[in-house]
C-alpha positions as CSV (number, residue, x, y, z in Angstrom):
1,X,-125.6,8.8,-84.9
2,X,-127.5,10.4,-87.7
3,X,-127.5,8.6,-91.1
4,X,-127.7,10.5,-94.3
5,X,-130.5,8.8,-96.3
6,X,-130.5,9.8,-100.0
7,X,-133.6,10.9,-101.8
8,X,-135.5,8.2,-103.6
9,X,-136.8,8.1,-107.2
10,X,-136.3,10.9,-109.7
11,X,-135.9,13.7,-107.1
12,X,-132.2,12.9,-106.5
13,X,-131.4,13.3,-110.2
14,X,-133.3,16.6,-110.6
15,X,-132.1,20.1,-109.8
16,X,-133.5,21.6,-106.6
17,X,-136.9,23.2,-107.3
18,X,-137.6,20.9,-110.3
19,X,-141.1,19.3,-110.6
20,X,-141.9,15.8,-111.5
21,X,-145.4,15.0,-112.8
22,X,-146.9,11.5,-112.7
23,X,-149.2,10.1,-115.4
24,X,-149.7,11.0,-119.0
25,X,-152.8,13.1,-118.2
26,X,-150.8,15.6,-116.2
27,X,-148.1,15.8,-118.9
28,X,-150.6,16.2,-121.7
29,X,-152.3,19.1,-119.8
30,X,-148.9,20.8,-119.2
31,X,-148.1,20.5,-122.9
32,X,-151.5,21.9,-124.0
33,X,-151.1,24.8,-121.6
34,X,-147.7,25.7,-123.0
35,X,-149.0,25.6,-126.6
36,X,-152.0,27.7,-125.7
37,X,-149.8,30.3,-124.0
38,X,-147.5,30.4,-127.1
39,X,-150.5,30.9,-129.4
40,X,-151.9,33.7,-127.2
41,X,-148.7,35.6,-127.3
42,X,-148.7,35.5,-131.1
43,X,-152.4,36.0,-131.7
44,X,-152.2,39.8,-131.8
45,X,-149.5,39.7,-134.5
46,X,-151.7,38.0,-137.1
47,X,-154.1,39.5,-139.7
48,X,-154.4,42.9,-141.4
49,X,-154.6,44.6,-138.0
50,X,-151.6,42.7,-136.6
51,X,-149.7,44.7,-134.0
52,X,-145.9,45.0,-133.8
53,X,-144.0,43.1,-131.1
54,X,-140.7,44.1,-129.6
55,X,-138.5,41.0,-129.1
56,X,-135.1,41.1,-127.4
57,X,-133.2,37.9,-128.4
58,X,-130.4,36.1,-126.5
59,X,-127.7,38.5,-127.7
60,X,-129.6,41.6,-126.6
61,X,-130.6,42.6,-130.1
62,X,-134.0,44.4,-130.4
63,X,-136.5,43.4,-133.1
64,X,-139.7,45.2,-133.9
65,X,-141.9,43.0,-136.1
66,X,-145.4,41.7,-136.7
67,X,-144.1,38.7,-138.6
68,X,-144.9,35.6,-136.5
69,X,-142.1,33.6,-138.1
70,X,-139.5,36.2,-137.0
71,X,-141.0,36.3,-133.5
72,X,-140.8,32.6,-133.1
73,X,-137.3,32.4,-134.6
74,X,-135.9,35.0,-132.1
75,X,-137.6,33.6,-129.0
76,X,-135.7,31.3,-126.6
77,X,-138.4,28.7,-125.7
78,X,-137.7,26.2,-122.9
79,X,-140.8,24.0,-123.0
80,X,-140.4,20.9,-125.2
81,X,-143.9,20.9,-126.7
82,X,-143.6,24.6,-127.5
83,X,-140.3,24.0,-129.2
84,X,-141.8,21.3,-131.4
85,X,-144.4,23.8,-132.6
86,X,-141.7,26.3,-133.4
87,X,-139.7,23.8,-135.4
88,X,-142.8,22.7,-137.4
């Protein structure tokens, strides 16, 4: 008779495909990577030679702007550290 053994730890509470990182070093590196990626997406919109960005928000509305505040307001960010930067 085969017994069904439940998963142990955090894995049984997470959705399939979710990742769990151990240690603060790993979490800090992931947070830094998310913030650097957000900054790299906005870098070309700054300054006198700032380029326009096309943003399609969650209700399928198209925005063409080079204003970083508008870009950040219309993006749907999932990462917690990047969300904190947007709210600041």
